[in-house]
C-alpha positions, 0 to 999 in steps of 0.5 A: 261267497262267505256265508254265516249261519247264526241260530238266536237262541234266548232263554226268556220265552214268554210262552215257553221259558228255557225252550232252547234247553228243552230235551228231545230224546238224549239231546236238547233243542239247540244241539239238535238245531245246530247239528242240523245247521252244520250239515248245510255245506253252504255255510262257513261257519255256524254260531249260536247267539244267546243272552243267557249263560245256561244257553252258553255253557250248554252249547260249549258243552256239546262243542258248538260255537256261541256268542253272548249278545245283549238281552235287549234285542227285540228279534233275532235279526237285531241279535244276528247283527250284533254278532256280525258287528263283534266278529267284525271288531275283533277281526276286521280282516274277516268279512261275511257277505251274507248271514242266515238267521235260523230259527232256534226251535226248529230242531229238524230243520232241513239243510236243503232249506239253507241252500235254497234261501242262500242260492238267491244271492247268486244274484248280486243285486239280491238284498234279503231272501226268505222261503214260502210253502204252499198251503194245502189245508184250510185250518193252516189258511185260517190260522192266524199263528201262521204267517202268509205271503204274498209273492209277485211274479218276479219271486219277490214278497209283496206282502206278509200278513197273519190273516188269509190273503189275498181275500177271495171275493164272492166266494165262500171261504171252504172254496178259497183253496180251490180258487187260488194258490196260497203260501205260508212264510217259513221263518228263515232269513238270509241277508247281505251283511250291508243290508242287515245293518241297515234294516236294524237301523230302521224304526218300526213301521205301522204295519209291522206294529199292526201285525207284529211282523218285522219283515213288514218294516223292510218292505215299508222301507223299500228293501226287496225279499226275494222268496223261494219256494220249499216243499219241506214242512217246517216243525217249530216248537212254540209251546210245551204242547208242541214239545210233547207232540214231537217227543210223542212222534219222535 
């Protein structure tokens, strides 16, 4: 199975402009992500997808592969799809079975997480895959910046929300973690390439608009998302304060 890793990286982040080029020690954020992803031996190739020449030049400088993409994409899924289309147009004989979309702001991503999420595609019927982790603190559970996920008995996603789900009736919120096992979403996706092409053509759904979560569009259109658990914490950088915390603990 041919699996391609793509790291979307845009410069114009609202909360942290230029985030991919922010330095952590002697290496940039995007270089650290790229080097970690390259350690995943399930990937045959890794490409940074960007809309900014500064990022393109920087990736080339450290020896990475990079492709310029449109500045109009609203999310990493659309950017990944453009990369696949560009590759296939230039080299029609090159076929990718699965694409892994890796967040460009997780400089310490563990390569084993990429292996776990791609393992879902040993099932020929798998369409999309992602990861989840057990929530262990009340702060995580009720933080609306942390996306929660409900997983069915067949290990497929039922719903995603920024709210704590499910709601535990007749119980104070201090006891929710005792009453039920909650999961947070770890933002790495893998898609079969034909499915990737199709989901990027879907119109936004009302659920997606309400929660600002693109994966709800896929569920709304009856696509299945396989979920695997990880016990490894993701360390994302959304703001300059997040970066300071990482540097202080580096």
